[in-house]
C-alpha positions as CSV (number, residue, x, y, z in Angstrom):
1,X,-12.9,0.6,-17.3
2,X,-10.7,-1.1,-19.9
3,X,-8.5,-4.0,-19.0
4,X,-5.0,-3.2,-17.8
5,X,-5.7,0.5,-17.3
6,X,-6.5,0.3,-13.6
7,X,-5.3,-1.2,-10.4
8,X,-7.0,-2.0,-7.0
9,X,-5.3,-1.1,-3.7
10,X,-6.4,-2.6,-0.4
11,X,-4.8,-2.8,3.0
12,X,-5.0,-3.7,6.7
13,X,-6.7,-7.0,6.1
14,X,-5.8,-8.4,9.5
15,X,-6.9,-11.9,8.4
16,X,-10.3,-10.7,7.3
17,X,-10.8,-11.6,3.6
18,X,-14.5,-11.6,3.2
19,X,-14.6,-8.4,1.2
20,X,-12.0,-9.3,-1.4
21,X,-14.4,-11.0,-3.8
22,X,-16.9,-8.2,-3.3
23,X,-14.7,-5.5,-4.9
24,X,-16.2,-4.5,-8.2
25,X,-14.1,-5.4,-11.3
26,X,-11.2,-6.7,-9.1
27,X,-10.9,-9.6,-11.5
28,X,-10.4,-7.2,-14.4
29,X,-7.8,-5.0,-12.7
30,X,-4.2,-5.1,-13.9
31,X,-3.3,-6.1,-10.4
32,X,-4.1,-5.9,-6.7
33,X,-1.8,-3.7,-4.5
34,X,-1.8,-4.7,-0.8
35,X,-0.4,-2.1,1.6
36,X,0.3,-4.4,4.6
37,X,-1.1,-6.1,7.7
38,X,-2.2,-9.3,6.0
39,X,-2.2,-11.0,9.4
40,X,-2.4,-10.4,13.1
41,X,1.1,-11.7,13.9
42,X,0.1,-14.7,12.0
43,X,2.4,-17.4,10.6
44,X,3.4,-18.3,7.0
45,X,0.5,-20.8,6.7
46,X,-2.1,-18.0,7.6
47,X,-0.5,-15.6,5.1
48,X,-0.5,-18.3,2.4
49,X,-4.2,-18.8,2.9
50,X,-4.9,-15.0,2.6
51,X,-2.8,-14.6,-0.5
52,X,-4.6,-17.6,-2.0
53,X,-7.9,-15.9,-1.6
54,X,-6.6,-12.7,-3.2
55,X,-5.1,-14.6,-6.2
56,X,-8.3,-16.4,-6.8
57,X,-9.8,-13.0,-7.6
58,X,-6.8,-11.7,-9.4
59,X,-3.5,-13.5,-9.9
60,X,-1.4,-10.3,-10.1
61,X,-0.6,-9.3,-6.6
62,X,1.9,-6.7,-5.3
63,X,2.3,-6.7,-1.6
64,X,3.9,-5.1,1.5
65,X,4.2,-6.4,5.0
66,X,2.7,-4.2,7.7
67,X,3.8,-3.8,11.3
68,X,1.6,-6.8,12.3
69,X,3.3,-9.1,9.8
70,X,6.5,-11.0,10.7
71,X,9.8,-11.2,8.8
72,X,8.7,-14.8,7.8
73,X,5.8,-13.3,5.8
74,X,8.1,-10.8,4.2
75,X,10.2,-13.7,3.0
76,X,7.1,-15.5,1.8
77,X,6.1,-12.5,-0.4
78,X,9.7,-12.3,-1.7
79,X,9.7,-16.0,-2.6
80,X,6.4,-15.7,-4.4
81,X,7.6,-12.7,-6.4
82,X,4.9,-10.5,-4.9
83,X,7.0,-8.2,-2.6
84,X,7.3,-4.5,-3.4
85,X,9.0,-3.7,-0.1
86,X,12.1,-1.5,-0.7
87,X,11.9,-2.1,-4.5
88,X,10.3,-0.7,-7.5
89,X,8.8,-2.5,-10.4
90,X,7.3,-1.8,-13.8
91,X,3.5,-2.1,-14.0
92,X,3.6,-1.2,-17.7
93,X,5.7,0.9,-20.0
94,X,4.7,4.1,-18.4
95,X,3.8,3.3,-14.8
96,X,6.2,2.3,-12.0
97,X,5.3,1.0,-8.5
98,X,7.5,1.3,-5.4
99,X,6.8,0.2,-1.9
100,X,7.9,0.5,1.7
101,X,6.4,-1.8,4.4
102,X,6.6,-1.9,8.3
103,X,5.8,1.0,10.5
104,X,7.3,3.5,13.0
105,X,7.3,2.2,16.6
106,X,3.9,1.8,18.2
107,X,2.8,1.5,21.9
108,X,1.9,-2.2,21.2
109,X,5.3,-3.7,20.3
110,X,4.3,-5.2,17.0
111,X,6.6,-7.5,15.0
112,X,7.7,-5.1,12.3
113,X,8.5,-1.7,13.7
114,X,11.5,0.4,12.5
115,X,13.0,3.9,12.7
116,X,12.0,6.7,10.4
117,X,15.6,6.6,9.1
118,X,15.0,3.0,7.9
119,X,11.8,4.0,6.1
120,X,13.8,6.8,4.4
121,X,16.6,4.4,3.3
122,X,14.1,1.8,2.0
123,X,12.2,4.6,0.1
124,X,15.4,5.7,-1.7
125,X,16.2,2.1,-2.5
126,X,12.7,1.5,-3.9
127,X,12.3,4.5,-6.1
128,X,15.8,4.1,-7.6
129,X,14.3,1.3,-9.7
130,X,11.5,3.5,-11.2
131,X,12.8,7.0,-11.5
132,X,12.7,6.7,-15.3
133,X,9.0,6.1,-15.4
134,X,6.8,9.1,-16.3
135,X,4.1,8.0,-13.9
136,X,4.6,6.5,-10.4
137,X,2.6,4.9,-7.6
138,X,4.1,4.7,-4.1
139,X,2.6,2.1,-1.6
140,X,3.5,2.6,2.0
141,X,2.1,0.9,5.1
142,X,3.0,3.8,7.3
143,X,1.3,7.1,6.3
144,X,3.1,10.4,5.9
145,X,3.1,12.9,8.7
146,X,0.4,15.6,9.2
147,X,-2.1,14.4,6.6
148,X,-5.6,13.0,6.6
149,X,-4.1,9.5,6.5
150,X,-2.1,9.6,9.8
151,X,-4.6,11.3,12.3
152,X,-5.6,9.3,15.3
153,X,-9.1,9.6,16.7
154,X,-7.8,11.9,19.4
155,X,-6.4,14.3,16.8
156,X,-2.7,13.4,17.1
157,X,-0.7,12.9,13.9
158,X,1.6,9.9,14.0
159,X,2.9,9.5,10.5
160,X,6.4,9.5,9.1
161,X,8.3,12.7,8.7
162,X,10.6,11.1,6.1
163,X,7.8,9.7,4.0
164,X,6.1,13.1,4.0
165,X,9.4,14.8,3.0
166,X,9.9,12.3,0.2
167,X,6.5,12.9,-1.2
168,X,6.9,16.7,-1.1
169,X,10.3,16.4,-2.9
170,X,9.5,13.8,-5.5
171,X,5.7,14.2,-6.1
172,X,4.7,10.6,-7.1
173,X,1.3,10.7,-8.8
174,X,-0.4,8.4,-6.3
175,X,0.4,7.3,-2.7
176,X,-1.7,4.6,-1.2
177,X,-1.2,3.9,2.5
178,X,-2.8,2.4,5.6
179,X,-1.9,1.5,9.2
180,X,-4.1,4.1,11.0
181,X,-7.5,2.5,10.7
182,X,-9.6,5.5,11.6
183,X,-7.7,7.9,9.2
184,X,-9.7,7.0,6.2
185,X,-9.7,9.7,3.5
186,X,-8.0,11.3,0.5
187,X,-6.2,14.5,-0.1
188,X,-3.7,16.2,-2.4
189,X,-0.1,17.0,-1.4
190,X,0.7,19.3,-4.3
191,X,0.5,17.0,-7.3
192,X,0.3,13.8,-5.3
193,X,-3.0,12.1,-4.6
194,X,-2.8,10.5,-1.1
195,X,-5.4,7.8,-0.1
196,X,-5.9,5.7,3.0
197,X,-8.9,3.4,2.4
198,X,-8.8,2.0,6.0
199,X,-9.2,-1.7,6.8
200,X,-10.6,-3.9,4.1
201,X,-13.1,-5.3,6.6
202,X,-14.7,-1.8,6.7
203,X,-15.2,-1.9,3.0
204,X,-12.6,0.6,1.8
205,X,-10.5,0.2,-1.3
206,X,-8.7,2.4,-3.9
207,X,-9.1,2.4,-7.7
208,X,-5.9,3.7,-9.4
209,X,-6.6,4.5,-13.0
210,X,-4.3,5.5,-15.9
211,X,-6.1,7.4,-18.7
212,X,-4.7,9.6,-21.4
213,X,-1.3,9.8,-19.8
214,X,-2.8,10.8,-16.4
215,X,-2.6,8.7,-13.3
216,X,-5.2,9.3,-10.5
217,X,-6.7,7.5,-7.6
218,X,-10.2,7.4,-6.0
219,X,-11.3,6.1,-2.6
220,X,-14.3,3.8,-2.8
221,X,-16.4,1.8,-0.4
222,X,-18.4,-1.3,-0.6
């Protein structure tokens, strides 16, 4: 892999950082994308520590808050210039990255739960910044509905209808997601590659690679 031609995506850290330094070539990646749940309802100090461990490996971090992260942590990411929640940014001249954090309501009453309408509004806000890029990555904490990435162990699908609809209509090259720990896998939704690596503590991560004008993603495990 050549420098600045690939990115690493991880998610659902839940305060477990032991695998970050074990990811091959993470220090050579153009950046680390974090799809949420840095903490378990942890405070700003805990999040600072986790982000510090990530930036020791790679200083370029693009992050979302998950449903287990508080608004305080979202503000922390914004203040550090790391937040990609409801915004899009340029990764290079050809690749744009957009993100949407939080999750749909859960049975557990976690700190950052919102309606599907809110997810849709944030999506539109985020991608407005990167529509002119020929290649796009979408990072969402909540997975799209009826996919490999949103299936519970009992077989129920609990993803977002609006995120699924957005993917079908806009066809980003790559979507990286998380939230449903057991729903590890990858699939294609037409032209879009969808990947849920599962919790970082279980050893899952994603390599997103740009080569010869093509953007693709691969699920890998430690």
